[in-house]
C-alpha positions in Angstrom: 8.7 48.6 220.3 6.4 49.8 217.1 2.6 48.9 217.5 1.6 46.8 214.8 -0.2 48.3 211.4 -3.8 47.9 210.7 -2.6 46.1 207.6 -0.6 43.8 209.8 -3.5 43.1 212.2 -6.2 42.4 208.9 -3.3 40.1 207.4 -3.4 38.1 210.5 -7.3 38.0 211.0 -7.5 37.0 207.3 -5.1 33.9 207.9 -6.5 32.8 211.2 -10.1 32.8 209.4 -8.8 30.5 206.9 -7.1 28.4 209.4 -10.4 28.2 210.9 -12.2 27.0 207.7 -10.1 23.9 206.9 -9.8 23.3 210.9 -12.7 20.7 210.4 -11.3 19.0 207.1 -7.8 18.9 208.6 -9.5 16.8 211.7 -11.1 14.1 209.5 -8.0 13.6 207.3 -6.0 13.5 210.7 -8.0 11.2 211.7 -7.8 9.0 208.7 -4.1 9.3 208.6 -4.2 7.6 211.9 -6.6 4.5 210.8 -4.1 4.0 208.3 -1.2 4.0 210.4 -2.5 1.5 213.4 -2.9 -1.0 210.9 0.4 -0.4 209.5 2.5 -3.7 209.9 6.2 -2.8 209.1 7.5 -0.9 212.1 11.0 1.5 212.3 11.2 2.2 208.3 14.5 4.2 207.6 11.7 6.9 205.5 9.8 7.4 208.9 13.0 9.4 210.0 12.8 12.1 206.9 9.0 12.5 207.7 9.4 15.5 210.0 12.1 17.4 207.8 10.3 16.8 204.3 6.9 17.6 205.8 8.7 21.0 207.1 10.5 21.7 203.7 7.2 21.4 201.8 5.4 23.7 204.7 8.2 26.2 204.2 8.4 26.1 200.3 4.4 26.9 200.0 4.8 29.5 202.6 7.6 31.2 200.8 5.3 30.8 197.5 2.4 32.2 199.1 4.2 35.1 200.2 5.8 36.0 196.8 2.5 35.6 195.8 1.1 38.3 198.4 4.2 40.2 197.4 3.5 40.7 194.2 -0.3 41.4 194.4 0.6 44.3 197.8 3.4 45.7 195.2 0.6 46.0 192.2 -1.9 47.7 194.6 1.2 50.0 195.6 1.8 51.0 192.1 -2.1 51.9 191.8 -2.0 54.0 194.4 0.8 55.7 193.5 -0.8 56.3 190.0 -3.9 57.6 192.1 -2.3 60.1 194.0 -0.4 61.6 191.2 -4.1 61.5 189.8 -5.5 63.4 192.5 -2.3 65.8 192.8 -2.8 67.0 189.4 -6.4 67.3 190.0 -6.0 69.4 193.2 -3.6 71.6 191.5 -6.1 72.3 188.3 -9.0 72.6 191.0 -7.1 75.3 193.0 -6.0 77.5 190.0 -9.7 77.7 188.8 -10.9 78.3 192.1 -8.3 81.3 192.8 -9.2 82.7 189.4 -12.9 82.6 190.5 -12.1 84.5 193.6 -9.8 86.7 192.2 -12.4 87.5 189.6 -14.9 88.4 192.3 -12.5 90.6 194.4 -11.8 92.6 191.1 -15.4 93.3 190.3 -16.5 93.9 194.5 -17.6 91.5 197.3 -21.3 94.0 197.7 -22.4 93.4 193.5 -25.7 92.2 194.7 -26.0 95.5 197.3 -25.4 97.7 194.4 -27.9 95.8 192.3 -30.6 96.4 194.7 -29.9 100.1 195.4 -29.1 100.9 192.2 -32.9 101.7 190.4 -32.0 100.2 187.2 -34.7 98.0 185.5 -36.0 95.5 188.0 -35.7 92.6 185.1 -32.0 93.7 184.7 -31.7 93.0 188.6 -33.2 90.0 188.4 -31.1 88.4 185.6 -27.7 90.0 186.9 -28.7 88.9 190.5 -29.4 84.7 189.1 -26.2 85.0 187.5 -24.2 85.8 190.9 -26.5 83.2 192.6 -25.3 80.4 189.7 -21.4 82.0 190.2 -21.6 81.3 193.6 -23.1 78.1 193.4 -20.6 77.3 190.9 -17.6 78.6 193.6 -19.4 76.1 196.5 -19.6 73.6 194.2 -15.5 73.6 193.2 -15.1 74.3 197.0 -16.6 71.2 197.7 -14.8 68.8 195.2 -11.5 70.4 196.1 -12.2 69.0 199.6 -13.1 65.8 198.6 -10.1 65.3 196.5 -7.8 66.4 199.2 -9.6 64.2 201.7 -9.2 61.5 199.0 -5.2 62.0 198.8 -5.2 61.7 202.9 -6.2 58.4 202.6 -4.7 57.4 199.7 -1.7 58.6 201.9 -2.5 55.7 204.7 -3.8 52.9 201.9 0.3 53.4 200.7 1.6 53.4 204.2 -0.3 50.3 205.0 0.9 48.6 201.8 4.4 49.0 202.5 4.2 48.2 206.0 2.6 45.1 204.3 5.7 44.5 202.0 7.9 45.2 205.3 5.7 42.4 207.6 6.2 39.8 203.9 9.6 40.6 203.6 10.3 39.5 207.3 8.1 36.4 207.0 10.2 35.3 203.6 13.3 36.1 205.8 12.3 33.8 208.8 10.4 30.8 206.3 14.1 31.0 204.4 16.1 30.2 207.3 13.6 27.2 208.6 13.8 25.9 204.7 17.9 26.3 205.3 18.0 24.4 208.5 15.6 21.7 207.3 17.1 20.6 203.9 20.7 20.5 206.3 18.9 18.2 208.5 17.4 16.1 206.0 20.7 16.0 203.9 22.4 14.7 207.5 19.4 11.9 208.3 20.1 11.1 204.4 23.5 10.5 204.8 23.1 8.4 208.0 20.2 6.5 206.6 21.5 5.8 202.9 22.6 1.9 203.2 19.4 1.4 205.4 16.5 3.1 202.9 18.6 1.4 199.9 18.1 -2.1 201.5 14.1 -1.4 202.6 13.5 0.1 199.1 14.2 -3.2 197.6 12.0 -5.4 199.7 9.3 -6.5 197.7 7.4 -6.8 201.3 7.8 -3.3 201.7 6.5 -2.2 198.4 3.7 -4.1 198.7 2.9 -2.6 202.4 3.2 0.8 200.3 0.6 0.0 197.9 -1.7 -1.4 200.6 -1.2 1.8 202.7 -2.4 4.0 199.4 -5.1 2.0 198.3 -6.2 2.5 202.4 -6.0 5.8 201.8 -7.9 6.3 198.2 -10.9 3.8 199.9 -11.0 6.0 203.0 -11.1 9.1 200.8 -13.7 8.1 198.5 -15.7 7.0 201.8 -15.0 11.0 202.9 -16.0 12.4 199.7 -19.1 10.7 199.6 -20.3 11.5 203.0 -19.5 15.5 202.5 -21.6 15.0 199.4 -24.4 13.4 201.2 -24.5 16.3 203.8 -24.0 18.8 200.9 -27.1 17.2 199.0 -29.2 17.1 202.5 -28.7 20.6 203.2 -29.7 21.4 199.6 -32.8 19.6 200.0 -33.3 21.1 203.8 -32.9 24.7 201.7 -35.0 23.9 199.1 -37.7 22.6 201.4 -37.7 25.8 203.5 -37.8 27.9 200.3 -41.0 26.1 198.9 -42.3 26.6 202.3 -41.9 30.0 202.8 -43.3 30.4 199.1 -46.5 28.5 199.9 -46.9 30.7 203.0 -46.8 34.3 201.2 -48.9 32.6 198.3 -51.7 31.6 201.4 -51.4 34.8 203.1 -52.3 36.4 199.7 -55.6 34.0 198.9 -56.2 35.2 202.5 -56.2 38.6 201.5 -58.0 38.1 198.0 -60.7 36.5 200.1 -61.4 39.0 202.4 -61.4 41.7 199.7 -64.2 39.8 198.0 -67.9 40.0 198.4 -69.9 37.4 200.0 -72.1 36.7 197.6 -70.1 36.6 194.4 -67.0 35.1 196.3 -66.9 31.4 194.5 -65.6 28.7 196.4 -62.0 28.4 196.6 -60.3 25.1 195.2 -57.8 23.3 198.1 -54.5 24.3 198.0 -52.5 22.5 195.6 -49.2 20.8 198.3 -46.1 22.3 196.7 -43.6 19.3 195.9 -39.9 19.1 197.3 -38.1 20.6 194.3 -35.7 17.5 192.7 -32.0 18.3 193.7 -29.4 19.1 191.0 -28.1 15.9 189.5 -24.4 14.9 191.3 -21.8 15.0 188.8 -21.1 11.6 187.2 -18.1 12.5 186.0 -18.5 12.5 182.3 -16.7 15.6 182.3 -13.5 14.0 183.5 -14.4 11.3 181.2 -14.5 13.2 178.0 -10.8 14.0 178.0 -9.3 10.5 177.7 -6.5 10.6 175.5 -6.2 15.0 176.1 -4.6 15.3 179.3 -1.0 16.6 179.3 1.4 15.0 182.0 1.7 16.6 185.2 5.5 17.4 184.6 8.0 17.5 182.0 10.7 14.9 182.3 12.0 11.1 181.4 9.7 8.4 181.5 11.4 5.8 183.9 8.3 3.6 184.8 5.6 2.7 182.9 2.0 1.5 184.2 2.0 -2.5 184.5 5.8 -2.7 184.2 7.8 -4.9 187.3 9.4 -3.8 189.9 12.5 -6.4 190.2 10.7 -8.8 192.7 7.8 -6.5 193.8 4.2 -5.7 192.5 4.3 -4.3 189.3 4.0 -0.2 189.0 0.3 1.3 189.5 1.1 4.3 187.7 4.1 6.6 186.3 7.3 7.4 187.7 9.0 10.7 185.5 12.4 11.4 186.2 12.7 15.4 186.9 14.8 17.4 188.6 14.0 19.0 191.8 11.7 21.9 192.2 10.5 21.6 188.6 6.7 22.0 188.4 3.7 20.0 188.7 1.0 20.7 187.5 -2.6 19.4 187.9 -3.7 17.6 184.8 -7.7 18.7 185.2 -9.7 20.6 187.2 -10.7 19.1 190.9 -10.2 20.0 194.7 -7.6 18.5 196.7 -8.5 15.9 199.1 -5.5 15.1 200.9 -2.1 16.8 201.4 0.5 15.2 203.7 3.8 12.8 204.2 2.7 9.2 203.8 5.6 6.5 203.7 6.7 4.5 200.4 5.4 8.2 198.6 6.8 11.5 200.9 5.0 14.4 200.3 1.5 13.2 198.3 -1.0 14.9 197.0 -4.4 13.5 195.7 -7.1 15.3 193.7 -10.6 14.3 193.3 -12.0 15.1 189.9 -15.7 13.6 190.3 -17.4 10.7 189.2 -15.2 8.9 191.4 -11.8 9.4 189.3 -8.7 10.5 191.7 -5.0 11.6 190.6 -2.1 10.9 192.5 1.4 12.7 193.0 4.2 11.9 194.8 7.7 11.7 196.1 7.1 15.6 195.8 9.6 18.5 197.4 6.9 20.7 198.4 3.1 20.3 198.3 1.9 24.1 197.2 -1.9 23.6 198.2 -3.9 22.5 201.0 -7.1 20.2 201.3 -9.7 21.9 199.9 -8.3 24.1 197.6 -10.3 24.1 194.2 -7.9 23.5 191.0 -8.2 24.5 187.4 -6.2 22.2 184.5 -2.5 23.5 185.0 -2.5 24.8 188.4 1.1 24.5 189.9 0.2 22.3 193.0 3.7 20.8 194.2 7.4 20.7 193.1 9.3 17.8 192.5 11.5 15.9 194.8 12.5 12.8 195.9 10.9 12.4 199.6 9.6 9.2 201.3 13.8 8.3 200.9 13.4 8.2 196.5 16.5 7.9 195.3 15.9 9.2 192.2 14.5 13.2 191.6 11.3 12.7 189.6 7.4 12.6 190.5 5.1 9.2 191.1 2.0 9.6 189.1 -1.6 7.2 189.5 -4.9 7.7 188.3 -7.8 5.8 189.7 -11.5 4.9 189.1 -13.6 3.6 191.6 -10.6 3.3 193.8 -8.7 0.7 190.9 -5.5 1.9 189.6 -5.7 2.9 185.9 -3.1 3.1 182.9 -2.2 7.0 182.9 -0.9 6.7 179.4 -4.0 6.3 178.0 -5.3 9.4 179.3 -2.3 11.3 177.9 -1.9 13.3 174.6 1.9 12.8 174.2 
């Protein structure tokens, strides 16, 4: 069995590091989700049977997308290495040709030019000039040989990098095959479950009590996420203050040291009395975002997915509660985009909403994206407006393929329509 390549090991290390960095946040979110589950009144919901398969489908699709991006980057790197290899080989050929001409010329003129000049008895000034010229020629030869050796070494290094890139592409292809097989397996499993549960799902979807509990669950999640965000920001502010304080103290120590050195260098009779050192006050921390950046985008945002608006904010749901967001019918697999810059603070399966994403935009503004087929981002990921974050589906036992989209301010649902430029 072949030993794993250095590139393969490096890829594994990078993945492990990324997972370790996310572990703490994932642990907090898991605790938060469990807390919400403990307060759940309704048990045995048919959609819960789909949770494992829908989460697995989401993870497999995300992995495939990440692998495709990594594959594209590696291919571009390999192309650059190929271009670099051609340039190096051309340069080496030219340098070899030049060096051959220099050595041939030296051979034709004789190897003992310096000795002949010294024993010729010619004009000393001419001898000095000729010797200096021969020194220049030798230096040029030495320089040409050094450059040639450097380029030959660069060619070998380039070959190794190219080999590692090719090995990485093979590893990626193997992972893609594994993820595709897992995806097909989970899709078939979900299809079989849907067939078995269709009648029960249809009945439970129409129950007003279930819809109300779904809303309560989402509101509880938003509330707990807001608390988590506030705690994180407070910790960040405390850390910023601590660093500012340490920096100020270090600066004061250096200043005091400088004053002491100046005082010792002055003569006693001319040294004026020193004023008491001024206490360095703690710098003010940067002001926290008040969300004005997001608030200023009202009426300018784009809908997260192209499709047919099937339900609007405030509309009645048969005998259930009013819609707190929009439901946009769209084809399965369509790309869902972030409406504005922000950070993913939740990415997991939740009853009633399937594969759910929550994005924090600062200033107590959040956007919520539910019923996705796949979640393409993880908690902690930073986003720009328009970034693809998910793909459309009907997870959570939804009848139609589409996106459920909500906006929240200070935990309360607000009408997304007034924020959109349609």
